N, C-alpha and C positions, 0 to 999 in steps of 0.2 A: 643717714645712714642708721638703720635700727639696730640697737645693742643686743649681743646674743643673751640667751637667757641661760642660766645656770641652773641644772636641775638638781645638783646634789647627788648624792651617792645612790644612783638609781640602781646599779649593779651590785650593792654590796655583797651578794650572795657570790659573786664570783672572785673575790678576793680584793686586790689592790686596784680597782679600775678608776678611782679617783670620780672626778665631776665629769658629766656628761653636759656638754653645750650644745644647745639649738640655735638654729639660725635661719630666718625668713630671708631669702635671697631676693631683695627688690631692687637693690642699686650695685653698680659696679663694683664698688668696694666691699661689698658683703661676700661677693665672689671671691675676688683676689686674697682677701684676707684669710679664706680657709688655706690657702697654698702657700703663704707666705713664710719666709725662714727654714724651708726643708730643701734637701739636696737630691732626694730619690723619691720616685713614684712607681706604685705598682697600682694599675687602674682596670676597672671594666666600665665601660660607658657605651651606649647604645648608638651614639654619633660621637665622632672625634674631628675635630679641626686640625688641619695641617699646619696652619699657620699658628695656632696656639700652641703646638707641640713645640715649633721652632722657637716661639717667645720663651717658653719654659726654660730651653737651654741657654738662649741669648741674654735675656733681660734678669732672668730669675736666677740663673746660676745652677740651674739642675744639672746634675753629673751623669744621671741614670733613669731611664724612662722605660717601662713595659706596659704596655696598654692592649687590652682585649677590645677589638671593636666588635660589638655585639649586633650591628645592623645586619639584615638579612642580604648581603652583598657578597658577590664573589671576587675573587681578586682581581680579574679583570675590569669590574665595575668600580672598585676603589682606584685602580690605574687611571680609568678613564676619568674619574673625578679630579685628577691631578692634571689634566690638559689644560686647563685655564690658569693655572698656578705658575707664578715665575719660575723659570728654569732655576736660578739660584736657590729657591726655596727647596725644589725637590732634590737638587744636588747635595744641600746641606742635610736633609733627612737621610739621602742614600748614604752619605758619608758616615754618618752617625750609625744607622744599621751596620755599615761595613766594620767600624772599629767596635760594635759590641755596646755602646751606650743608649742606643734605642733599638726596642724591639715591638713591632706593631703585629700583633697576633690576630689571625681570622679563623673564626670558629666554624663549625660545618654546619651550626642550625643558629638560628637567631638567639640572642642574648638580651634581656631588657635590663639587667642588673646594672645599677650606677654605684660604683664600691672603689673608694680610693683610700691606699695605703701609703702614707707620706713618711719619710724617714730623716732625721739628721742624728749627728752623734747624741746617744743617751735618751732619744725621745721618739715614739712612732705616734702618728696620728691616724686613728681610723675615721672615715667620713662615709657615711650613709646619706644618699641624697637623691633627689629626683632631678638634678641637673646633671646635663652630658658635658662633654668637655668640648665646649663649642663657643664660638664668639657670641652667638645668641645668648647663650646662658649668661656669659661673663657681662655683656652689657645690659644685663636684666631686663630684656625686652619682654620678658614673660617671669612671673613669679615661680621661684622654687623653693624647697625646703630641704634643710640638712640638719644632720646632728653629728657630733664628732666627740671623740674623746683622746686624749694624749696620754700615753702610758710607755712605761720602759719597753724597748724592744723585746726583751727576753719575758714578759709577760704572758702567761698563759692564755689570756684572752687574745692578744695580738696574734700568737701563733695559732690558735684556732681559725681567726679571720684570715690568716695567710693559707693556711689547709684549703680554707673555703675559695679563696682565689685560684690557687692551684688546680682545685676541681673546674673553675671556669676556662683555664688555660690549657687544660688538657686536651690533646688532639688538634690543637690549631695550629695553622701554617703560619711560616714568618714572610710577612709582606715584605717585597722589594728583594728577597733574598736572591731571585733571578737576575735583578738590574745587578747586583753585587757582583753575580758570576759573571755578568756580561764585562764588568769593570776589569776583571782580572785576566778575561779570555782575550779582550783587545785593549790591553794597557797602552798602546801606542795610539790610540783614538781617542780625540777629545772627548772628554766625559759627557758635555753637553750634547754632543751629537748623538751619543750613545742614549742620552736620555730620552731626546726628541723622538727617536725611533721606539722606545720602550713605551713610553706614554700612549702611543697610536696604536699599541698591540702587537708590535713586531716582536716575533719569538723566534725567528731565523737569525742567529748572530752573522755579522758579517764574515768570519772565516769560513762559515758553511757556504755563503753566498758565492765564494770564489769556487769552492768544491762543487758546488751545484752547477757552475757555469761549465766546468770541466766535465761533469757527470752528463750534462745535456749535449755536450759536443760528442761525446760517445754515442747518445742516441741518434743523433744528427747522421753521423758518419756511418753508423750501424745500418740505418734505413737507407742510406744512399746507395749503399753496395747493390750491385746487380741481382736480380731474382734467380739466376741460374746457380747461385752459391758458388762461383769460381773462386771468389775471395773472401775470406772470412776475418781478416785481421784489421783491426782498428787500433790507431794510435794517436794520442792527445799529448799537448804540452802540460807537464806538472805545473800547477799554481806557485808562484814565487812566494808568498808567505808561508812560513812554516806551519802554522796551524791550519790553513787551508790544505797545504799538501798532506799533512797527518790525516785530516778528515777524507780526502779523496782516497787516500790507501786504504783507510778504514772502510769505505764504501764498496771499493773493487775487490777487497780482500777474497771474498769467496769465489771470485771468478779465475783465482790464481794468475794474476797479472804477471807481465814482465815489467819490472821498473828499472829504469836508468835514471842518470841525473838529470836528464831533460823531459822525459815522457813516460807514459804508462801505455802499454799494449795489452789489449784484450781480445779475445774471440768474440765477434759479433754473436753469432748464434748463440753462445754461452750467456752473453749479456741480454739477450731476447728472452731466453727461457728464465734467466734469473729474475728478470721484472716482472713477469707474469707469475713466478712461483712465490715471490714476495711481497707484491702487491696487488695480487689477484686481478691486475688489468695488462692487457697487451701494450707493446710499445706502438703508438701511431704518431703521425705526424703530418700536417699541412703542409704541403709544398707549393707555394705560389707560383714559383719559376718553372717548376715541371707542371704545375696545373694537374697536381694529383694528391689524393690523401694516400699515404702509404701505412702498411699495418706490418707489424713484425710479432708473429706468434707461432709459439712451437717450432722456433729456430729458423723460420722462413719468412721472406719478405714478399709481400703482394701489393700490387696496386688497388685501391678500392674506387677508382676512378673512371669510368667508361663512357664514350659517347653513346648516345641513344641507340638502342638496336632496332628492329622491324617493331611496326605497331602493334601487331598481336602479342609479342612477348611483352611490351610494357602495359599492355591491357591485362594480360594475365597477372603479373606483378601487382598492379592496383587492384584487381579483383581478389587476390590472396588476402592483402591487407584488410579490405572490406569484410572478407569472410570470417576474418579473426574479430574484428571490431562486433560484427552482428551475433557474436557467442555471448553477448552480454546484453542485459536491459537495466534501465530505460535509456531514452534518447539523450538525455543530459550525460547519462555515464559514457555513452559512445561517444559523445563529443570531447568529454574529459580524457579518454583513453587515447583518441585519435590525436589530440593536442599534446599527451605524454610522448606519443611516438614522434610527433613533431619535434618534441624538444630533444629527446635521444638522437635524431638526425642532426639537430643543430650543434650539438654539444661539442664536436670536434672544432667547431668555428667558434667557439667562444672567446677564445684569445683575440681572434680577428675582431669581433663584436667589441671587445675591450678597448682595443686599440682606436677603432673609429669613435667609442664613446669618449676617449682622453681627447682625441682631436676636436670633438664636438664642444665638448665642457669643460676639459681640464681638469683641475682640483676642485670646480664647483660643486661637481657630483661625484665624489671618489668611489662610490659603489660599484661594483662588478655586475655581470650579468646576473640575475638572481638565481638562487638554486632551484633546481625542481624539488618540491616536496610532494609526495603521493601520499594522501591521507586515506586510510579506511580500515575497517575492522578486521579482525583476524579472519583468514581463510575467506577473501574475497578477491583473489586473483592478482594481488601486487606481484607476488614472486613468479607466477606465470606470465606476466606481462614483460618483466624483465629478461626471461629466458627468450622470449619471442623477439622483443626489440633487439637485444644484442646479438641475436643470430642474424637478424636482418642486416645489421651493421658488418658483421665480421663473416657471415656465411658459415659460422662453425659454432657448434653448441658452447654456450655461456652460460656462466651464472653470475649474479650479482654477488659483491663482498657480504659475508654472513654479519649478522648483528654482534656477534662475539668480536669481531675484528675492527667495530667502529671504535677508533681511538685517534687521539691527536697525533701519535707516533706514525701511525698507517697513514695518516691524511698528509703529514709533513713529509715522509718518505716519499709517497707517489708524487708530491709537488716538485720534488727534487730531479726527477729522472727525465722529464722533458717529454712525456706522452701527453697526447690533448684525449686519448680516450676517456670517456665519461667513467669517473670515479663513482659506481653505484653501490650504495649501502643498502642491504634489505632489511626490513622491518627492525629499525633501530629504536633504542629508547634513550631518552635524554636525561631523564631523573637521575640523579647521584653524579652526573659528567659536567662537573663545575667548568671543565676547559673548553666546552662547546661554545659560549658567546665570545670568547677570545680567539678561538682559531676561526669561526666563520665570519667574525668582522675583520678580522685581520687578512683572510686568505686573499680577496682579490684588492683590498683597500692599500696593504702594506706589503705582502708577500710578492703580489705580482710585479715585476721587474720591467716589463716592455717587452725587452727581446727573450726573456725566459718563459716558455709555455709551460702552463699549468693545466692539469684535468679539472674540467667541470665537475661539481659535486652534483649526485642526484641522490636524494633519500627517500625511502617510504617508512612508513610508520602508522601505527593505530594509535598514537597519541595526539588528540585534536588540538591541544591548547597550544599555542605557540606566543613566546614572550614578544613584548614590544619591540625589542630590538630585530628580532626574525623577520615580524611581519612585513617590514620594507626591503627584507632580503632574500625572501624566497617567493617562488612563484607556486603557490597551493593548488593542486588538482585533487578533488575529492572524487576516489572511485566508490562511489555509493551505488554499487553494483549487484545484479544478482544473476547467478550463473544456475542454468539449469541443470543439474548434475545427474543427467539420465545416461544410459550405457551409449546411446546415441550420440549425445553431445560430446562425451569422452572419447568415442571413437573419431569422430569429427575433429576434435582437438588435437589429437595424436597425427591424423593425416596432415593437418595444416602445419605441424611442427616437422614434419618429415619433408616438406617442399621445400625447394631452392627458390632465391628470389633476389634478383639483383637490383632491386628498386634504389637502394643506397648507394650504388655505384653510379647510377645515372643521376640521382638526386645530388651527390658531391661534385659531380661534373658541370651540371647547370649552376650549383651554388657558386663555384670558384669562377665561373663566367661572370657572374653577377659581381663578385667580389673586385673583380678585375675592371669592369666596365661602368660599375654603378657606385659613387662614393658616399651618395645619401645615407644618413643615420635615422634611426627610429628607436624609441625607447623600447618598443616590443621587441624582445629578442627574437620572436619567430617571425617577424616581418618578411624577411627574404625567404625562409623555409616554406612559409605559404605561398608566394609568389612561385618559387620553384615547384611546388607540388602542384599547384594550378597548372603550370606549363606541362608537367607530366601527364595530367588528364586531359589538356587540350590537345597534346602530341597523340593520345591514345583514341581521340575523340570519345571519351567516355564522360558521362554525366558525372558531375560533383555530388557525392551524396551529401544528405542532409546534415550530418554530423562533421563536415569539414567546413568550418567557419573562417571567414574572412578577418575575424577581430579576436582578441583573447577570448578564450571560453569564459573567463570570469567576469568580462563585460557583458556578456550575453546571457550565461547562466550563473546566477549567485545563490549557490545552495544555501549559503549562510542566512543570506536575507529572507529567502524563502521559508526557512526553518523557524526563523524569528518571528516573521509574520503571521505564520501559522500557530506558534507558541501564544503570542499576545492577542492577537486579534481574531482569530479564528476559534482553536480549540481554547483559549483563554486558560490555558493550565498555569500560567504565572500572573501575578498581579501587579501592574505597573503602577507605581506611585512617583507623582512628579513634585519635585521641590524646586525652589528657586533656582538654584545653580547645578542640579544633578537630577538623575533618575534613579530609581530603587526598583530592582526587578526582583520581586521576591517569590521563590520557588517552593511548591509544596514540601512538606517535612518527609513524604515517603519518596521523593526523588533522591537519586544517589548522588553522591557529590561528583563522580566522574561524569555524570549526565551534565550537572551544572558546568563543569569545567568544558564541556564539548561546546555548549552555547557561548560560552566566554570566547572560545577558540575561534568560533565563525566570524567573530566581529573583526571589521577591517582596521588596517593601521590607524586610520584618523580617529577612530572612536576609543578614547581612552576609558578603560573600565579596570575593576579589580574585584575579586570575589571575597566576601565574607560570610562564611557559613552558608546558609541557604539564600543569599541574597547577592545579585552583582550589581555593584554600584557604578553608574555609567555617569562619568564626570564631564563628559562634551555631549550634551543633550542635543544640541543643535544638529551636530555633526551625526549623531545616531538617526534623528528624525528625517533629515535629509537621505539617509542609506535604506532605512526602513520605515517610510512614513504609514502614521496611522490611515486606516480607510478614511474616505470622506463621508461624512455622515449624509444620509438621503433627506433631503427635505420634502417630505410628504404630508398632505398633498401640495404639488407645486403645480402651478400653471392650471389648475383646475377651474372650471368655468363657475 
């Protein structure tokens, strides 16, 4: 153990600062000695160890700790970091958050400060160091440096540092606050059960789940009513749990229900209208027993499943779709648009896909069907596509949910009503929405309950960059399209939107037949959809267009790979430097950061990379070369006599 160095009165101009002590932290005892003998701590550290926090309370007899975690992590990411920790540790930390002795603060942006303010009766210690509050720092696996000074708590310098600390803590959110709230709401449920749910990203409390069951029963009964509208009354049993009963009463309050001791009665048509007005999507249900998809929209109920009509009618329906796809260029974009249309048709059956996946893989692969993510620059037809696709499904003019309503509350609410109509958000932005990873990871993996149907999410955006967690959970389609915005093309588009087309009704009829007769499962979400669409083409004796692929479009056309190959090996706009265990892609200084982020967004999930200024650092060079191999050098002259 290296002895600390006393610097003397370094801060003599500050008053009674006393002696400043410096410390090289190269052994375990060096780190521990900084914190011995104190009872409270306020700290800012880039990384904080949950085990070390627990030890400060259990072994060092600290009574109060408040720490700002500076690492650029969202609360969901911090929670995910606790999944591998012992439940008793998480429970202990949560209990201390509950009683106020522990406060873990999460800032809105990254903080690299390492500052510790320790107190005991009569003494405050200010520590400025390079060491984080981690096991790595304590074990001295790396060398760190610190200086500290012991002063009376009321000293002016201590007060100044406290002000600096408060500046760091300002605007932070309290980590585990939602778990503590869950403890209070479910005080009869064992805490460790709640913790297991919480660390996995579950954000819907159990009382709400009981209310959701009742709400979905209202949906089922509403859609089972006859289409002639003779009966309009639906009654469901109230949940037994008081909290769940109260939640259900809150959810149906706008419908002016009749509530008795045993049940709640509402108007089915009022409920259907309320769903559409509140969540922006209609009520829809896949009924395997009746062999139909039923839609509740504008107070009425219709069946969206019909046997195939005569051949010319089906042929005209397919021609209508092809005419729309041909309004864009080039061929790759046509394939992407047709694939997106197939995905919209598949979306009502996403819950059936999930049930089959659970039967095939169990919890080995808990992820659900990938969300559709349509990427394209502004004004390139994403909004128009949603209008066309949703009208094909419903037979009525429909709009996607606007970007302003993209929120966790909207998604959670739509997931509670029992509709399978795709929840499509148009032109969304992810920046500043820290809830997105939490909700999208939990959506199928923990929210989905097996018997409770939820709508599949469909998103369009002009943000090309996807975080690592998202790349394996979304099916990205690039609308790299060109519209010929002429008077003739706009008149043609208007005509296309005015035509009625029953193709989804025939599609759903055949899709349901496959669900009932074919139990095979494929990871490709659109496997059955491709088979069904080909059946429609065969029935109509119509040639399959080139943009109709028998495989996922991303396996045949990889726009990202094409763009990277052009960047590195054709235009050579960026320089590729190969180091031992990584690749450095250096972009020219005149290139905008958003352009560089777009290239990072093109990378597939298996390629790990990060952007630093005008450089993208690729940490998995083998995977990158497999995905985007450099061109083979021609050996010339070869074989020449």
